[in-house]
Every structure is written in C-alpha cells, then in structure tokens.
GULO-364199 format. One record per atom (N, C-alpha, C): residue in three letters; x, y, z. Coordinates in steps of 0.001 Angstrom, whole numbers, plus 500000, padded with zeros to 6 digits. Atoms other than C-alpha are relative to their C-alpha. Example, Ala and Ser with C-alpha at 12.3 -4.5 7.8 and 13.67 -1.06 7.14 Angstrom:
GULO-364199
Ala500890498810500000/Ala512300495500507800/Ala500900501200500000/Ser499180498810499940/Ser513670498940507140/Ser499230501090500730/
END
This chain:
GULO-364199
Unk499322498814500040/Unk583520281561578205/Unk499006501196499981/Unk500896498835500063/Unk581755284909578982/Unk500646501189500114/Unk499391498440499897/Unk582782288401578190/Unk498898500820500558/Unk500914499396499425/Unk580602290395580635/Unk499875501513499482/Unk500225498724500527/Unk581376293816579332/Unk501357500378499380/Unk498636499506500772/Unk584105295723577239/Unk500762500694500948/Unk499136499141499033/Unk587006297472578848/Unk499499501353500087/Unk500454498734499955/Unk585977300731580077/Unk501063500857499361/Unk498915499198500526/Unk589479302135579067/Unk500445499371498543/Unk499671500651501431/Unk590030301707575143/Unk501488499918499838/Unk498648500004500127/Unk593846302238575879/Unk500509498667500691/Unk499772501353499069/Unk593738299021578230/Unk500327498823498998/Unk499496501194500904/Unk595695296242576331/Unk499901498682500866/Unk499766501105499522/Unk595411293756579015/Unk499023498932499694/Unk500898500905500386/Unk592416292008577576/Unk498634499927500915/Unk501249500068499135/Unk588838291187578974/Unk499991498681500963/Unk499955501043499160/Unk588217288947582075/Unk499552498711499479/Unk500295501297500289/Unk588114285172581456/Unk498994499550501168/Unk500733500563498997/Unk585103283744583466/Unk499464498675499546/Unk500463501376500344/Unk584216279944583769/Unk499203499571501178/Unk500987500678498988/Unk581623277817585706/Unk500376498488500056/Unk499780501366500103/Unk582204274334586767/Unk499123499008499463/Unk501177500924500340/Unk578882272920585766/Unk499995500255498486/Unk499976500024501636/Unk578913271785581865/Unk498577500259499514/Unk501468499926500408/Unk574926272258581744/Unk499486501307500280/Unk500552498639499446/Unk574448276032582285/Unk499018500368498704/Unk500829499528501000/Unk571560277525580261/Unk500159501523499951/Unk499845498376500043/Unk572390281174578987/Unk498788500438499016/Unk501051499272500793/Unk569431283157577369/Unk500470501375499439/Unk499888498589500806/Unk569722285980574808/Unk498833500505499772/Unk501228499215499942/Unk567202288578575110/Unk500231501029498792/Unk499834498785500964/Unk566693290824571976/Unk498731500773500113/Unk500893499124499816/Unk564676293902572247/Unk499526500581498614/Unk500397499536501178/Unk562557294608569152/Unk499429501471499953/Unk500676498505500234/Unk561594298158567904/Unk498586499928500329/Unk501287500022499628/Unk558466299101569218/Unk499061500685499038/Unk500962499569500991/Unk555386299419567022/Unk498783500339500728/Unk501335499788499336/Unk551891300556567600/Unk499312498791500520/Unk500691501380499705/Unk550425296964567743/Unk500534499646501209/Unk499421500406498735/Unk552806295937570306/Unk499875500806501238/Unk500328498993498996/Unk552310299031572388/Unk498478499948500451/Unk501659500321499635/Unk548377298394572248/Unk499873498799500740/Unk500178501268499217/Unk548860294827573340/Unk500655500033501251/Unk499307499794498646/Unk551244295851576154/Unk499174500709500983/Unk500980499125499255/Unk548805298345577303/Unk498811499083500514/Unk501231500967499861/Unk545930295926577091/Unk500406498856501245/Unk499681500950499198/Unk547933293223579186/Unk500236500701501404/Unk499842499252498695/Unk548885295813581855/Unk498817500128500636/Unk501342499472499357/Unk545412297040582449/Unk499129498534500437/Unk500566501350499585/Unk544095293306582504/Unk500707499576501237/Unk499212500741498715/Unk546781292198585184/Unk499557501138501223/Unk500388499151498945/Unk545769295441587323/Unk498573499784500427/Unk501127500440499673/Unk542233294590587107/Unk499874498632500742/Unk500034501281499593/Unk542839290958587817/Unk500684500253501485/Unk499545499866498443/Unk544909291971591140/Unk498936500466500797/Unk501048499275499265/Unk542241294267592250/Unk498835498735500510/Unk501001501112499811/Unk539645291455591668/Unk500236498805500931/Unk499428501272498956/Unk541841288849593440/Unk500036500621501356/Unk500042499229498605/Unk542313291349596467/Unk498596499834500667/Unk501409500088499327/Unk538667291733596885/Unk499579498731500153/Unk500376501376499716/Unk538008288204596531/Unk500534499335501261/Unk499365500341498807/Unk540351287481599389/Unk499327500494501264/Unk500477499285498743/Unk538789289966601678/Unk498398499409500188/Unk501334500485499945/Unk535249288041600958/Unk499880498731500553/Unk500160501518499612/Unk536309284465601761/Unk500336500032501599/Unk499640500109498622/Unk537200283159605149/Unk501423500176500323/Unk498412499504499779/Unk540517284094607014/Unk501019498988499555/Unk498971501049500045/Unk542143280755606818/Unk500395499814498510/Unk499662499807501240/Unk542146281146603056/Unk501038500937499437/Unk499122499016500205/Unk543824284288602869/Unk501380499838500716/Unk498862500297499400/Unk546423283275605444/Unk500754498803499289/Unk499416501024500786/Unk547008280008603490/Unk500701500397498597/Unk499140499322501124/Unk547761282057600187/Unk501185500764500301/Unk498763499289499647/Unk550244284254601971/Unk501151499095500555/Unk498922500930499764/Unk552094281220603512/Unk500389499345498615/Unk499384500771501518/Unk552374279535599857/Unk500973501063499453/Unk499146498939500509/Unk553836282995598606/Unk501444499876500784/Unk498720499962499116/Unk556393282888601547/Unk500804498685499645/Unk499266501238500253/Unk557303279331601016/Unk500722499858498615/Unk499347499966501431/Unk557768279782597129/Unk501232500953500073/Unk499062499128500002/Unk559921282728597723/Unk501329499415500737/Unk498781500786499288/Unk562105280786600285/Unk500606499112499039/Unk499637501284500814/Unk562211277775597908/Unk500855500718498777/Unk499188499365501202/Unk563454280079594981/Unk501211500366500452/Unk498614499439499356/Unk566088281772597109/Unk501114498872500259/Unk499211500942499679/Unk567497278603598256/Unk500490499273498707/Unk499560500738501214/Unk567614276822594658/Unk500899501074499175/Unk499375499234500817/Unk568975279941593136/Unk501654500080500684/Unk498628500215499311/Unk571965279740595789/Unk500633498622499758/Unk499427501540500280/Unk572565276017594839/Unk500512500069498630/Unk499447500002501240/Unk573368276857591351/Unk501296500422499900/Unk498495499604500105/Unk576866276968590256/Unk500173501455499519/Unk499692498454500378/Unk578193280640589747/Unk501209499992498996/Unk498760499582500639/Unk580515282078587247/Unk500945500794500738/Unk499073499598499294/Unk583690282994588558/Unk501342500471499145/Unk498947499771500954/Unk586680284962586965/Unk501305499207500199/Unk498673500672499906/Unk589928283073586288/Unk501236500999500428/Unk498743499033499480/Unk593143284811588167/Unk500928499865498917/Unk498776500078500919/Unk595739285591585747/Unk499708499792498520/Unk500262500377501232/Unk593814284908582598/Unk499173501130499361/Unk500787498785500708/Unk592724287614580136/Unk499740499400498412/Unk500480500513501357/Unk591017287118576585/Unk500390501281499195/Unk499843499165501024/Unk592440289235573849/Unk498695500519499090/Unk501226499628500585/Unk589625291385572307/Unk500124499681498544/Unk500085500455501359/Unk590849290329568893/Unk499785498891499784/Unk500288501286500157/Unk590325286725569416/Unk498430499667500242/Unk501458500321499682/Unk586489287124570168/Unk499057500909499027/Unk501045499043500471/Unk583278288491568657/Unk498858500517500939/Unk500964499720499018/Unk581003290476570774/Unk498482500229499407/Unk501297499906500434/Unk578115290308568496/Unk499800500886498662/Unk500149499309501315/Unk576422292367565629/Unk500318501399500325/Unk499707498585500054/Unk577857295906565071/Unk499196500835499165/Unk500926498840500703/Unk575550298836564338/Unk500579501196499865/Unk499509498641500235/Unk576748301952562882/Unk499249500983500795/Unk500710498779499344/Unk575950305194564602/Unk499177500516499094/Unk501068499303500621/Unk573229307522563600/Unk500631500676498667/Unk499186499623501242/Unk573886308602559845/Unk500302501502500133/Unk499412498520500127/Unk575725311963559069/Unk499034500913499415/Unk500944499080500668/Unk572821314400558675/Unk500799501239499555/Unk499279498966500413/Unk575203317130558336/Unk500636500021498679/Unk499496500321501345/Unk577247315717555536/Unk498954499626498935/Unk501237500414501076/Unk574054314500553766/Unk499412501424499668/Unk500737498634500396/Unk572389318033553929/Unk501032500846499203/Unk498862499321500487/Unk575722319519552910/Unk499920499727498360/Unk500251500678501206/Unk575637317240549805/Unk498994500419499228/Unk501329499524500648/Unk571978318054549001/Unk500194501419499527/Unk499810498577500373/Unk572938321804548977/Unk501016500209499163/Unk498918499960500982/Unk576004321351546786/Unk499586499313498899/Unk500411500926501256/Unk574168319040544427/Unk500007500870498688/Unk500345499031501130/Unk573090321986542047/Unk501207500843499808/Unk499074499138500412/Unk576356323831542261/Unk501215499388499427/Unk499007500655500526/Unk578836322512539643/Unk501558500399500564/Unk498859499670499671/Unk581626324529540884/Unk500546499324501326/Unk499663500807498563/Unk581549323019544699/Unk500240498478499561/Unk499899501429500502/Unk581199319426543073/Unk501434499742499464/Unk498687500167500791/Unk584291319974540894/Unk501114500179501099/Unk498944499866498989/Unk586153321300543936/Unk500107498721500890/Unk499832501208498937/Unk585353318289546282/Unk500444498881499119/Unk499453501193500793/Unk586082315851543320/Unk501324500308499844/Unk498702499769500005/Unk589374317596543077/Unk500751499755501167/Unk499252500275498479/Unk590240317271546807/Unk500100498437500195/Unk499881501332499635/Unk589190313752547099/Unk500364498913498697/Unk499727500971501252/Unk589490312197543471/Unk499179498950500169/Unk500841501142499653/Unk586452310033544331/Unk499400499702498787/Unk500809500332501084/Unk584807307832541789/Unk499263498616500728/Unk500941501070499115/Unk581970305179542850/Unk499303499419498772/Unk500876500959500860/Unk580345302306540925/Unk499162499073501127/Unk500965500686499021/Unk577463300714542770/Unk499070499314499310/Unk500942500983500472/Unk575421297675542091/Unk499132499458501059/Unk500840500505498929/Unk572252296490543848/Unk499981498579500113/Unk500098501371500091/Unk572513292949544961/Unk498845499410500583/Unk501224500490499408/Unk569382292823547063/Unk499222501387500274/Unk500799498693499883/Unk566572295329547963/Unk500880501023500901/Unk499257499120498900/Unk568874296752550914/Unk501351499640499938/Unk498527500232500025/Unk572359295477549888/Unk500500500233498646/Unk499310499658501205/Unk574703296764547569/Unk501452499772500042/Unk498506500314500274/Unk578136296070546055/Unk500635501149499520/Unk499470498606500367/Unk580538299034545671/Unk501526499630499631/Unk498694499964500507/Unk583789299734543854/Unk500247501440500070/Unk499739498546499523/Unk585217303064545268/Unk501285500232499939/Unk498281499423500054/Unk588497304905544635/Unk499849501492500333/Unk499766498655499639/Unk589558308211546195/Unk501416500006500686/Unk498697499488499696/Unk592727309864547258/Unk500178500426501124/Unk499677499369498700/Unk592278311678550351/Unk498870501063500224/Unk500973498876499671/Unk590626314830551827/Unk499776499812501583/Unk500131500267498584/Unk591053314101555481/Unk500196501424500585/Unk500119498529499532/Unk590079317603557400/Unk500805499891501479/Unk499420500051498646/Unk592671318357560228/Unk500378501418500262/Unk499960498529499665/Unk593618321575562077/Unk501132500529499001/Unk499001499394500779/Unk596741322000559961/Unk499664500285498578/Unk500424499962501566/Unk594826321704556504/Unk499376498889499662/Unk500616501080500550/Unk594089318738554272/Unk501158498682500188/Unk499047501164499842/Unk595786315296554865/Unk499537498772498946/Unk500481501085501029/Unk595989312528552191/Unk501041498986500091/Unk498919500887499995/Unk597871309255552178/Unk500775500038498554/Unk499063499747501180/Unk600658309003549645/Unk499586499093499011/Unk500542500905501114/Unk598668306423547410/Unk498658500190500234/Unk501480499950500176/Unk595105306155546270/Unk499323498967500564/Unk500968501404499620/Unk592333303898547664/Unk499243499469499109/Unk501021500728501032/Unk590601301355545736/Unk499173498815500976/Unk500845500831499172/Unk587819299552547853/Unk498912499086499230/Unk501166500764500422/Unk585281296868546958/Unk499458499092501122/Unk500648500888499010/Unk582835295501549404/Unk498448500099499829/Unk501371499934499890/Unk579304294904550097/Unk499441500668501340/Unk500452499279498961/Unk577104296992552300/Unk498372500115500075/Unk501450499772499745/Unk573440297524553703/Unk499790501384499601/Unk500329498650500153/Unk571786300667552816/Unk500170500980501095/Unk499759499259498772/Unk571729301746556459/Unk501387500272500180/Unk498499499682499830/Unk575482301547556487/Unk500451501013499029/Unk499398498921501109/Unk576030303608553380/Unk499380501353500357/Unk500451498544499436/Unk573855306346554971/Unk501033500582501164/Unk499199499665498998/Unk576634306389557578/Unk501419499572499532/Unk499007500551500514/Unk579861305893555465/Unk501401500103500679/Unk498853499816499429/Unk582454307042557849/Unk500862498842500396/Unk499332501123499582/Unk583420303768559342/Unk500383499119498988/Unk499725500955501277/Unk583288301976555959/Unk501220500607499288/Unk498892499339500695/Unk585858304588554391/Unk501128500275500979/Unk499034499734499070/Unk587862305189557599/Unk501050498799500217/Unk499020501216499809/Unk589304301594557956/Unk501007500003498815/Unk499297500149500986/Unk590616301693554716/Unk501022501084499725/Unk499131499010500309/Unk592162305233554423/Unk500947500077501136/Unk499010499875498853/Unk593706305169557844/Unk500988499010500206/Unk498766500973499962/Unk595773302123557209/Unk501187500084499301/Unk498762499813500856/Unk598167303601554889/Unk501171500696500870/Unk498757499796499009/Unk601779303985556286/Unk500450501368499764/Unk499423498627500134/Unk602721307298554483/Unk498873500847499674/Unk501030498734500233/Unk600818310656554317/Unk500685501263499536/Unk499555498749500482/Unk600996313981552738/Unk498983500995500556/Unk500721498900499509/Unk599881317149554395/Unk500139501403499410/Unk500234498757500589/Unk598757320256552725/Unk499842501090501146/Unk500079499000498872/Unk599360322897555469/Unk499349501168499590/Unk500697498743500180/Unk597154325865555486/Unk498889499986499059/Unk501069500393501032/Unk594527324389553097/Unk498733499580500954/Unk501398500289499108/Unk590921324447554649/Unk499933500441501323/Unk500012499538498656/Unk591828326009557781/Unk498884501076500182/Unk500926498973499676/Unk589011327759559489/Unk498667499675499420/Unk501199500492500620/Unk586214325842557835/Unk498931499850501105/Unk500894499993498765/Unk582973326461559858/Unk499204498759500184/Unk500780501374499769/Unk581720322965560919/Unk499308500173501351/Unk500708499894498745/Unk579855324479563917/Unk500880499894501171/Unk499082500157498763/Unk581113323977567508/Unk500488498685500115/Unk499285501453500028/Unk583110320878566955/Unk501469500162500085/Unk498431500128500027/Unk586672319753567408/Unk500614499307498993/Unk499368500665501037/Unk588779319071564431/Unk501353499567500485/Unk498732500679499312/Unk591713316802565366/Unk501074500670499205/Unk498759499786500584/Unk595374317707564666/Unk500567498670499272/Unk499660500976500660/Unk597100315333562154/Unk500551498870500838/Unk499150501122499180/Unk599277313549564714/Unk498973499558500949/Unk500826500602499184/Unk596554313138566953/Unk499065499087499378/Unk500567500959500863/Unk594477311353564284/Unk500708498652499958/Unk499122501246500306/Unk597203308868563576/Unk500276499355501430/Unk499883500648498752/Unk597879308341567210/Unk498704499196500539/Unk501454500492499570/Unk594244307617567975/Unk499875498686499274/Unk500027501121500757/Unk594112305211565109/Unk501115498893500243/Unk498823501125499918/Unk597431303277565630/Unk499651499461501362/Unk500100500546498815/Unk596568302795569325/Unk498460499309500301/Unk501329500196499774/Unk592809302223568826/Unk499193499014498968/Unk500492500684501148/Unk592207300202565701/Unk499348498769500384/Unk500342501339499676/Unk591849296857567013/Unk498961499945501359/Unk500938500121498996/Unk589857297997570106/Unk498874501037500064/Unk501173499007500162/Unk587177300236568724/Unk499242499332498851/Unk500905500549500925/Unk583949298885566863/Unk499743501154499021/Unk500426499071501014/Unk582271300626563882/Unk499183501493500749/Unk500454498689499306/Unk580532303039566372/Unk501163500974500539/Unk498910499210499603/Unk583870304154567745/Unk500636500742498757/Unk499557499376501199/Unk585018304930564254/Unk499149501265499573/Unk500934498940500311/Unk581908306714563374/Unk500118501116500939/Unk499994498931498971/Unk582128308876566427/Unk501149500877499777/Unk498799499325499771/Unk585753309893566300/Unk500431500527498482/Unk499518499558501183/Unk586130310261562582/Unk499065500836499111/Unk501082499398501036/Unk582946311815561239/Unk500438501477499709/Unk499590498574500260/Unk584469315397561330/Unk501028499985499160/Unk498706499901500693/Unk588000314674560029/Unk499594499430498357/Unk500438500459501304/Unk586217312594556994/Unk498795500785499548/Unk501221499241500439/Unk583455315360556557/Unk500017500054498472/Unk500130499789501422/Unk584628316312553004/Unk499792498692499144/Unk500084501286500809/Unk584975312749551964/Unk498690499434500081/Unk501355500448499756/Unk581460311810553234/Unk499127500762499035/Unk500783499241500679/Unk579974314825551469/Unk500161499530498427/Unk499954500440501293/Unk581627313685548077/Unk499521498603500029/Unk500585501186500139/Unk580454310200548642/Unk498654500018499787/Unk501282499792500279/Unk577046311333548822/Unk499657500670498713/Unk500197499453501337/Unk577431313510545803/Unk500120498833498768/Unk499734500953500848/Unk578555310335543965/Unk498918499021499883/Unk501330500723499919/Unk575447308461545208/Unk499092500737499258/Unk501035499092500506/Unk573350311323543967/Unk499994499691498221/Unk499663500207501474/Unk574860310993540358/Unk499562498561499333/Unk500370501449500546/Unk573867307268540193/Unk498645500143499571/Unk501335499821500346/Unk570200308300539892/Unk499207498638500324/Unk500651501157499439/Unk569241305013541778/Unk498592500400500840/Unk501227499634499143/Unk565608305493543029/Unk500046499469501364/Unk500020500542498943/Unk565781303117545691/Unk501305500287501066/Unk499007499503499253/Unk569131304247546968/Unk499621501397500321/Unk500405498594499428/Unk567946307991547002/Unk498955499899501060/Unk501080500113498988/Unk564822306952548980/Unk500649499473501262/Unk499286500359498861/Unk566917305015551517/Unk500688500952500624/Unk499199499076499458/Unk569264307661552113/Unk499017501207500698/Unk500883499015499418/Unk566424310209552500/Unk499304499684501326/Unk500597500549498714/Unk564715308044555035/Unk500810499965501178/Unk498914500093498991/Unk567865307599557020/Unk500338501327500411/Unk499773498586499574/Unk568264311403557289/Unk498973500712500026/Unk501524499076499969/Unk564610312626557531/Unk500070500596501261/Unk500013499339498697/Unk565168313325561198/Unk501096501165500088/Unk499058499250500109/Unk567217316339560448/Unk499449501385500802/Unk500563498867499166/Unk567165319452562775/Unk500565501370499468/Unk499534498767500537/Unk567672323037562343/Unk501496500478500207/Unk498648499652499722/Unk571177323160563774/Unk500709499194498911/Unk499286500938501065/Unk572254320370561215/Unk499795501064498684/Unk500209499178501169/Unk570792322626558451/Unk500835501210500007/Unk498958498591499841/Unk572556325855559667/Unk501386499517499829/Unk498652500230500171/Unk575937324075559856/Unk500257499669498456/Unk499904500311501422/Unk575229322582556320/Unk500159501191499213/Unk499881498921500615/Unk574683325897555140/Unk501131501115500088/Unk498637499558499777/Unk577614327537556580/Unk501161499364499286/Unk498642500748500626/Unk579892324892555153/Unk499802500350498308/Unk500016499865501489/Unk578527325441551632/Unk500395501463499674/Unk499571498760500042/Unk578807329122552069/Unk501563500222499847/Unk498448500106500097/Unk582552328506552856/Unk500592499568498706/Unk499761500589501311/Unk582932326269549944/Unk500030500947498855/Unk500508499128501384/Unk581539328756547412/Unk501175501030500141/Unk498929499067499951/Unk584315331310548666/Unk501547499498500037/Unk498538500764500005/Unk587217328807548712/Unk500761499902498874/Unk499047499980501195/Unk590035329320546467/Unk500982498886500266/Unk499375501216499772/Unk591626325945546275/Unk501160499924498936/
END
C-alpha cells in the first residue's frame, strides 16, 4: 500500500488513492535529509570540486589517446543507457485501484513536526513577565495552572488545567467546563503549544461566549476568526489536519492561552526549560517585537 500524497482539499472526505503492485518483492527506499552542518558542507564542496577536476582530467585524457578508445567509451555509455531504460520498463509498476479509497484515519503518514514556535506569544509573555497586573489578568481569563516534571533532557511530563480564553471577533470564548490535561512532550513542542492545547479545548461540546470582551486587540495585520467559523473548521477538519494545520489555524485564537502558558513556564524557574524556550525563539524579528509591544500596551489599558 502506498499513499503518494495527502488530499489537496482538506474538505475531501473520499480518502486517499489505494495503489498496488503485482510483484511481491518490490524494494522501497526512504530518504531522510539531515540538517546541514559546516562539516557536511565542506565535505560536499570537496567532493564536488574533486569530481569536476576528475571530469576535466578524463576529458583531456580522451583527447590524448587513439580515436578508437574514445569511440569505444562513447559506445559503452550509449549501451548502458539503453540497457537501463529497457530494465526500468520491465519492472512492475504501481497502479491505483479503481473504486478503492483509504480513509486517512486508518493510516499514519509518518512523523509529525509542529510548525515554527510562536515568537509573538513568547515575546509578549517576556514583556508581561514583570507586570503583576497583566499576569493576574491573563490568569483570570484562562484560569491556567501548570505542573511540569522533566523526564529526560528534552522530554517533560505536564499536568495542565485551564478554562478558556479563545480569542474570536465577538470577544472571548470558553468551553462550559474546565480542561485538565496530562501528557508528555518534547521541549521543541512545548515552544509551540497551540496544537497541544487546541486538541483538548476544541473537543468540548458546549461553549460560552463573552461578547464584547477583548474586541479590537491589536495583533498586527492578522485575521481573527468568528466563533462559528472556528467551530465549523474544527468540526470538519479535526481528523484531516495534522499538528501543523492546528498550529497554523489556531495560533491567533489561542494567543492569550499561549501567552499564559509561557508565563506559567517562567514561574517554574527550570533552567533547562528556560534555555530551550529561548533557543527556540531566538530568531525573533522586529515585526514580532512590535506586535508583542502593541499587545502589552493594549492589555495594560484593558478593563476586564
């Protein structure tokens, strides 16, 4: 069974194409691209220049020998290319089965990587860290409490409770019940908590909406969903979107929840955690800092 690509339309419920091959002895290769480091780049450059020099030396060598040796090498290359083409065509091919679809809930497409960490939410939390009034305000909105235990150098066990704080165009939305989560996570995923928190908070059947609260919060030139749009997107797309999809679509509605999450992490005074979060958010731009500063100024004048 081969799943060649995800459906381009996330609303498509027909499933993925089922592809089969009549040969039982096919060899499939998985290629993994490792992150580039200076040593690998130096080795690649050395090999590249060596091959270039070898080709030039070989070409000059062919010009210095008799004509039949050059013609013979050309003939060998042509025969090898022809033999390779014939052998490739003889191999059994994969073909799609007509009328058969694979439900995406019944298969795994590999390792899921979360999107780039929320730089704005993290920078906002850093700016709010020394302002007790804003910290108390965000705690009141989300009612978030966090207990964290390190299980490995980059793996943590979390016990997390919160009640809401979803930012929508009408105001603030919260489920009718409080959340209590317990899970293990890597440090890199904790630096981008939207997908971890979104799956729990969006699965609640009943919601409350505080209309008129938090309207006009300056989050830069971004689109904040209406409450019904958020619920519709989640209901139709939960089983057809990976962690990246949740991270992309929920990072602004869960903005206040993410800021409070980082504030709770700061209170733990875990040196390894603080270092890891700082490294994950070190590539911060001027626009991120500008938006974070605007949010903090808005919260300072917010009468909740």
